[in-house]
C-alpha positions as CSV (number, residue, x, y, z in Angstrom):
1,X,101.1,88.3,75.2
2,X,97.3,87.4,75.2
3,X,95.1,90.0,73.6
4,X,91.9,91.2,75.3
5,X,88.9,91.3,73.0
6,X,87.3,94.8,72.8
7,X,83.9,93.3,73.7
8,X,85.2,91.9,76.9
9,X,87.0,95.2,77.8
10,X,83.8,97.1,77.1
11,X,81.7,94.8,79.3
12,X,84.2,95.1,82.2
13,X,84.2,98.9,81.9
14,X,80.4,99.0,81.9
15,X,80.4,96.7,85.0
16,X,82.9,99.0,86.7
17,X,80.8,102.1,86.1
18,X,77.6,100.3,87.2
19,X,79.2,99.2,90.4
20,X,80.5,102.6,91.2
21,X,77.1,104.2,90.2
22,X,75.1,101.9,92.4
23,X,77.5,102.3,95.3
24,X,77.4,106.1,95.0
25,X,73.6,106.0,95.0
26,X,73.5,103.9,98.1
27,X,76.0,106.1,99.9
28,X,73.7,109.1,99.1
29,X,70.5,107.4,100.2
30,X,71.5,105.8,103.5
31,X,72.5,109.0,105.4
32,X,69.2,110.6,104.3
33,X,67.3,107.8,106.0
34,X,68.6,109.1,109.3
35,X,66.6,111.7,111.1
36,X,69.7,113.6,111.9
37,X,70.2,116.9,110.1
38,X,73.8,118.1,109.4
39,X,72.7,121.7,109.8
40,X,71.2,120.9,113.3
41,X,74.6,119.3,114.2
42,X,76.5,122.4,113.2
43,X,74.1,124.6,115.1
44,X,74.4,122.4,118.1
45,X,78.2,122.7,118.0
46,X,77.9,126.4,117.8
47,X,75.6,126.5,120.8
48,X,77.9,124.2,122.8
49,X,80.8,126.5,122.2
50,X,79.0,129.9,122.7
51,X,76.3,128.8,125.2
52,X,73.6,130.4,123.1
53,X,73.2,131.4,119.4
54,X,71.3,134.5,118.4
55,X,69.2,134.3,115.2
56,X,69.4,130.5,115.2
57,X,66.6,130.1,112.7
58,X,68.5,132.4,110.1
59,X,71.7,130.6,110.8
60,X,70.0,127.2,110.4
61,X,68.5,128.3,107.1
62,X,71.9,129.5,105.9
63,X,73.6,126.2,106.9
64,X,71.0,124.2,105.1
65,X,71.6,126.3,102.0
66,X,75.4,125.8,102.3
67,X,74.9,122.0,102.4
68,X,72.3,122.1,99.7
69,X,69.6,120.7,102.0
70,X,67.0,123.4,101.1
71,X,66.5,121.9,97.6
72,X,64.2,119.0,96.5
73,X,65.8,115.5,96.9
74,X,65.9,114.8,93.2
75,X,67.9,118.0,92.6
76,X,70.2,117.1,95.5
77,X,70.8,113.7,94.0
78,X,71.7,114.9,90.5
79,X,73.9,117.6,91.9
80,X,75.6,115.0,94.1
81,X,76.3,112.8,91.0
82,X,77.7,115.7,89.1
83,X,79.9,116.7,92.0
84,X,81.4,113.3,92.7
85,X,82.7,113.1,89.2
86,X,85.1,115.8,90.2
87,X,85.5,114.3,93.7
88,X,83.6,117.2,95.3
89,X,81.9,115.7,98.4
90,X,80.8,119.0,99.9
91,X,82.0,120.6,103.2
92,X,82.8,118.9,106.4
93,X,80.4,119.6,109.2
94,X,83.0,118.9,111.9
95,X,85.8,121.0,110.2
96,X,83.5,123.5,108.5
97,X,84.1,125.1,106.0
98,X,86.9,122.7,105.0
99,X,86.1,120.7,101.8
100,X,85.8,116.9,102.3
101,X,88.0,116.4,99.3
102,X,90.8,118.3,101.0
103,X,90.6,116.1,104.1
104,X,90.5,112.9,102.0
105,X,93.4,114.0,99.8
106,X,95.5,114.7,102.8
107,X,94.8,111.3,104.5
108,X,94.6,109.0,101.4
109,X,98.4,108.8,100.6
110,X,99.1,107.6,104.2
111,X,96.4,104.9,104.0
112,X,97.5,103.7,100.5
113,X,101.1,103.5,101.6
114,X,100.2,101.5,104.7
115,X,97.7,99.3,102.9
116,X,100.0,98.5,100.0
117,X,102.9,97.6,102.2
118,X,100.9,95.5,104.6
119,X,98.8,93.7,101.9
120,X,101.8,92.9,99.6
121,X,103.8,91.6,102.5
122,X,100.9,89.6,103.8
123,X,100.0,88.2,100.3
124,X,103.6,87.1,99.6
125,X,104.2,85.6,103.1
126,X,100.8,84.0,103.4
127,X,100.8,82.3,100.1
128,X,104.4,81.1,100.5
129,X,103.7,79.7,103.9
130,X,100.5,78.1,102.6
131,X,102.4,76.4,99.8
132,X,105.1,75.2,102.2
133,X,102.5,73.6,104.4
134,X,101.6,71.2,101.6
135,X,104.9,70.8,99.8
136,X,106.3,67.3,100.4
137,X,109.9,68.6,100.6
138,X,109.2,71.2,103.4
139,X,111.1,70.5,106.7
140,X,108.9,69.1,109.4
141,X,109.7,72.1,111.6
142,X,108.2,74.4,109.0
143,X,105.0,72.3,108.8
144,X,104.6,72.5,112.6
145,X,105.7,76.2,113.1
146,X,103.4,77.7,110.4
147,X,100.1,76.4,111.9
148,X,101.3,77.4,115.4
149,X,102.0,81.0,114.1
150,X,98.5,81.1,112.6
151,X,97.1,81.4,116.1
152,X,97.7,85.1,115.8
153,X,95.1,85.4,113.0
154,X,92.3,85.0,115.5
155,X,93.3,88.2,117.2
156,X,91.4,91.4,116.1
157,X,93.7,94.0,114.5
158,X,93.1,96.5,117.3
159,X,94.3,94.0,119.9
160,X,97.4,93.0,117.9
161,X,98.1,96.7,117.6
162,X,97.9,97.3,121.3
163,X,100.0,94.2,122.0
164,X,102.7,95.3,119.6
165,X,102.6,98.8,120.9
166,X,103.1,97.5,124.5
167,X,106.0,95.3,123.6
168,X,107.9,97.2,121.0
169,X,107.0,100.8,121.8
170,X,106.3,101.0,125.6
171,X,108.7,98.2,126.9
172,X,111.5,97.9,124.3
173,X,111.1,101.5,123.0
174,X,112.2,100.4,119.5
175,X,109.4,102.2,117.8
176,X,107.3,105.3,118.5
177,X,103.9,105.0,120.2
178,X,101.9,107.2,117.8
179,X,102.1,109.5,114.9
180,X,102.9,109.2,111.2
181,X,106.3,110.8,111.4
182,X,108.5,112.5,114.0
183,X,107.5,115.9,115.3
184,X,111.0,117.2,114.7
185,X,111.0,116.2,111.0
186,X,109.8,118.5,108.2
187,X,107.7,116.7,105.6
188,X,109.4,116.5,102.3
189,X,111.1,114.1,99.8
190,X,114.3,113.6,101.8
191,X,115.8,110.6,103.6
192,X,115.1,111.9,107.1
193,X,111.4,112.2,106.5
194,X,111.1,108.9,104.6
195,X,113.0,107.0,107.3
196,X,110.8,108.6,110.0
197,X,107.7,107.6,108.0
198,X,108.9,104.0,107.8
199,X,109.8,104.0,111.4
200,X,106.4,105.2,112.5
201,X,104.5,103.0,110.0
202,X,106.2,99.7,110.9
203,X,104.0,98.8,113.9
204,X,100.7,99.7,112.3
205,X,101.7,97.6,109.2
206,X,102.9,94.7,111.4
207,X,99.7,94.7,113.4
208,X,97.8,94.1,110.2
209,X,100.2,91.5,108.8
210,X,100.2,89.2,111.8
211,X,96.4,88.9,111.9
212,X,95.8,88.6,108.1
213,X,98.5,86.3,106.7
214,X,96.6,83.2,107.9
215,X,93.7,84.1,105.5
216,X,96.1,83.7,102.6
217,X,98.0,80.7,104.0
218,X,94.8,78.7,104.6
219,X,93.4,79.6,101.1
220,X,96.7,78.7,99.4
221,X,97.0,75.4,101.4
222,X,93.6,74.3,100.1
223,X,94.4,75.2,96.5
224,X,97.8,73.6,96.7
225,X,96.3,70.3,97.9
226,X,94.1,70.3,94.7
227,X,96.9,71.2,92.4
228,X,99.2,68.6,93.9
229,X,97.1,65.8,92.6
230,X,96.7,67.2,89.1
231,X,98.1,65.2,86.1
232,X,100.5,68.0,85.0
233,X,102.1,67.9,88.5
234,X,102.5,64.1,88.4
235,X,103.9,64.4,84.9
236,X,106.5,67.0,85.9
237,X,107.6,64.7,88.8
238,X,107.8,61.8,86.4
239,X,110.1,63.8,84.1
240,X,112.5,64.3,87.0
241,X,112.2,68.1,87.2
242,X,113.6,69.7,90.3
243,X,111.2,69.9,93.2
244,X,111.6,73.7,93.6
245,X,110.9,74.2,89.9
246,X,107.8,72.1,90.1
247,X,106.7,74.0,93.2
248,X,107.0,77.4,91.5
249,X,106.2,76.6,87.9
250,X,103.5,74.0,88.2
251,X,101.9,74.3,91.6
252,X,102.1,77.8,92.9
253,X,101.5,79.4,89.5
254,X,98.3,77.4,89.0
255,X,97.0,77.6,92.5
256,X,97.5,81.4,93.0
257,X,94.8,82.6,90.5
258,X,91.9,82.6,93.0
259,X,94.2,84.3,95.5
260,X,94.8,87.1,93.1
261,X,91.0,87.7,92.8
262,X,90.8,87.7,96.6
263,X,93.7,90.2,96.7
264,X,91.6,92.7,94.8
265,X,88.5,92.1,97.0
266,X,90.6,92.3,100.1
267,X,91.5,95.9,99.6
268,X,88.2,97.2,100.7
269,X,88.1,94.9,103.7
270,X,91.7,95.9,104.6
271,X,90.8,99.6,104.7
272,X,87.9,98.8,107.0
273,X,90.3,96.8,109.2
274,X,92.8,99.7,109.3
275,X,90.2,102.1,110.8
276,X,90.9,101.1,114.4
277,X,94.6,100.4,113.8
278,X,95.1,103.9,112.5
279,X,93.1,105.3,115.3
280,X,95.1,103.7,118.2
281,X,98.4,104.6,116.5
282,X,97.1,108.1,115.7
283,X,98.2,107.4,112.1
284,X,96.9,110.2,109.8
285,X,95.1,108.0,107.3
286,X,91.6,107.6,105.9
287,X,90.8,105.1,108.6
288,X,91.4,107.6,111.4
289,X,89.5,110.2,109.4
290,X,86.5,107.9,109.0
291,X,86.6,107.0,112.7
292,X,86.6,110.6,113.8
293,X,83.9,111.4,111.3
294,X,81.6,108.7,112.7
295,X,82.2,110.1,116.2
296,X,81.4,113.6,115.1
297,X,78.5,112.5,112.9
298,X,80.2,114.2,110.0
299,X,78.1,112.7,107.2
300,X,79.8,114.4,104.2
301,X,83.2,113.0,105.3
302,X,81.6,109.5,105.8
303,X,80.2,109.6,102.3
304,X,83.4,110.8,100.8
305,X,85.6,108.2,102.5
306,X,83.1,105.4,101.7
307,X,83.0,106.4,98.1
308,X,86.8,106.4,97.8
309,X,87.1,103.0,99.4
310,X,84.5,101.5,97.0
311,X,86.1,103.1,94.0
312,X,89.5,101.7,95.0
313,X,88.1,98.2,95.4
314,X,86.2,98.4,92.1
315,X,89.3,99.6,90.2
316,X,91.4,96.9,91.8
317,X,89.0,94.1,90.7
318,X,88.9,95.7,87.2
319,X,92.7,95.7,86.9
320,X,92.9,92.1,88.1
321,X,90.6,91.0,85.4
322,X,92.8,92.6,82.8
323,X,96.0,91.1,84.3
324,X,94.8,87.5,84.4
325,X,96.0,86.6,80.9
326,X,99.5,87.7,81.8
327,X,99.5,85.3,84.7
328,X,98.0,82.3,83.2
329,X,98.4,81.8,79.4
330,X,95.5,79.3,79.3
331,X,93.0,82.1,80.0
332,X,91.6,83.7,76.9
333,X,89.0,86.4,77.4
334,X,86.0,85.8,75.2
335,X,83.4,88.3,74.2
336,X,80.7,86.1,75.7
């Protein structure tokens, strides 16, 4: 197994921390460029519910103190940096006084589950179909059917979700319209709950798969065309190796490396694409939480969700860099 030099590992760790630090700083700065005050939003909600609020100035001052807005910006910034180390993103303005970390922790497992299932299925299917589009031994029907199926990739995820919901939930009634699990099922580690979760999560995952597999298929097709003309592929054919062995061992294995890098980068984009999908299916994930926070102008929740998404993407890229030597023995990480 290839060894990773300590200098390379240190450089990658430093890059990871710098990426997260810069992203966290931008997440803190951008909401403060807005003229909207979270304390004013809270007071407005109280006034909308009660009609009028007595002692509004005192309440506003107390709210600003609760959110730490009564302190100088530099102190707010350093407190923010210290808090995010422990994933303390403050209190939600829309669900006051619920901590943002509690809301994110409740929604994150649903998003990770949906994201991993959809991206792994899409990655495998997309790359396999992209390779079959170029492979000389693929049936002609396959070479015609795959490009035809890629028409669905031009549909936005929200429209694919609505289409699948209409066909499989409303008309055929094979799957439920909304929700993460059945109302008559108690959450827990038992078969009834897990089957209910899979049943409810099938359509949201499928709506993401049908519109994203074309990205992988087109990328793999271009890479396979390049690999197909390489000398080692021609040599393998000249040796009389089996076509399927050449496809896997020589072509796909060498062509898939850039796709693995894209796999890590695609995580952040996929979460962004899941926002509307989770919303229309009422799926209790981070996407729905972020959507509701934007509507409610809940800036602490927006900051917390954005930071978690960036952290997940940065960690994925970091792990992919470490896995590269296991995939391609030719790669040797150098300290430079």
